[in-house]
C-alpha positions in Angstrom: -46.6 97.2 95.6 -49.6 98.0 97.6 -51.3 95.7 100.1 -55.0 95.4 99.9 -57.3 93.9 102.5 -57.3 90.5 100.8 -53.5 90.2 100.8 -53.1 89.3 104.5 -53.0 85.6 104.0 -50.6 85.5 101.0 -47.1 84.1 101.1 -44.0 86.3 101.0 -43.0 87.1 97.5 -46.4 86.3 96.1 -48.0 89.0 94.0 -51.6 90.0 94.2 -53.7 90.0 91.0 -53.6 93.8 91.0 -49.9 93.9 91.2 -49.6 91.3 88.4 -51.8 93.4 86.2 -49.7 96.5 87.0 -46.5 94.6 86.3 -47.8 93.2 82.9 -48.8 96.8 81.9 -45.3 98.1 82.8 -43.5 95.3 81.0 -45.6 95.7 77.8 -44.9 99.5 77.9 -41.2 98.8 78.4 -41.2 96.4 75.4 -42.8 99.1 73.2 -40.2 101.7 74.3 -37.4 99.3 73.8 -38.6 98.5 70.3 -38.7 102.3 69.5 -35.2 102.8 70.8 -33.9 99.8 68.8 -35.5 100.8 65.6 -34.2 104.4 66.0 -30.6 103.3 66.7 -30.4 100.4 64.2 -27.3 100.9 62.0 -27.4 100.5 58.2 -28.8 97.2 57.0 -26.8 94.1 57.0 -27.1 93.8 53.2 -25.6 97.3 52.8 -22.7 96.5 55.2 -22.0 93.2 53.5 -21.9 94.9 50.1 -19.5 97.5 51.4 -17.2 94.8 52.9 -17.2 92.8 49.6 -16.4 96.1 47.8 -13.5 96.9 50.0 -12.2 93.3 49.7 -12.3 93.4 45.9 -10.6 96.8 45.9 -7.8 95.7 48.2 -7.2 92.5 46.3 -7.2 94.2 42.9 -4.9 96.9 44.3 -2.4 94.3 45.4 -2.5 92.1 42.2 -2.5 95.0 39.7 0.4 96.7 41.5 2.5 93.6 41.2 1.5 92.9 37.6 2.2 96.6 36.5 5.5 96.6 38.4 6.5 93.3 36.8 5.5 94.4 33.3 7.5 97.6 33.6 10.5 95.6 34.8 10.1 93.0 32.0 9.9 95.7 29.3 12.9 97.6 30.7 14.9 94.3 30.9 14.1 93.5 27.2 15.0 97.1 26.1 18.2 97.4 28.1 19.2 93.7 28.0 19.5 93.4 31.8 17.4 90.3 32.1 15.8 89.4 35.4 17.4 92.4 37.4 14.8 95.1 36.6 11.9 92.5 36.5 12.8 91.5 40.1 13.4 95.2 41.2 10.1 96.5 39.7 8.3 93.4 41.0 9.4 94.2 44.5 8.4 97.8 44.1 5.0 96.6 42.8 4.5 94.6 46.0 5.4 97.6 48.1 3.0 99.8 46.2 0.3 97.2 46.6 0.8 97.1 50.4 0.7 100.9 50.5 -2.6 100.9 48.5 -4.1 98.3 50.7 -3.1 100.2 53.9 -4.6 103.4 52.4 -7.8 101.6 51.6 -7.9 100.2 55.2 -7.5 103.6 56.7 -10.4 104.9 54.6 -12.5 102.0 55.6 -11.7 102.4 59.3 -12.5 106.1 59.2 -15.8 105.4 57.5 -16.6 102.9 60.2 -15.8 105.4 63.0 -18.0 108.0 61.3 -20.8 105.5 61.0 -20.6 104.4 64.6 -20.5 108.0 66.0 -24.3 108.3 65.6 -25.0 104.9 67.0 -23.6 105.1 70.5 -25.7 103.6 73.2 -28.2 106.1 74.6 -29.4 106.0 78.1 -33.2 105.7 78.6 -34.5 107.5 81.6 -35.9 105.2 84.3 -39.5 106.1 85.2 -40.6 104.3 88.3 -44.0 105.9 88.5 -45.2 105.6 84.9 -48.9 105.5 85.7 
């Protein structure tokens, strides 16, 4: 901040009108640059992210439910055919639960890998500091 001839009587910390104008110009320029950086680094839209999240939730819940239903159905049919009533139903029901958990874990790993890939391009970038912009 430069001192002009009319600045002799001003209080410490008080800005001259020239300094205030210069500061306003710099702040507006900073706002514009910040807007450009934010728009460039903005991740996929919130709607798209929410849709993906709902898709993964439905997939995981269906994987879990269908694995248990299919395992139980296989056990029930085998029990009827072999006459070993609830033994194979319980065994295949437990196997269905285990298969459901494995499917959910596999889906979660895919989701986490996709999120890591998406975040690689959106790391915080430094903006050079330019003290003497004018």
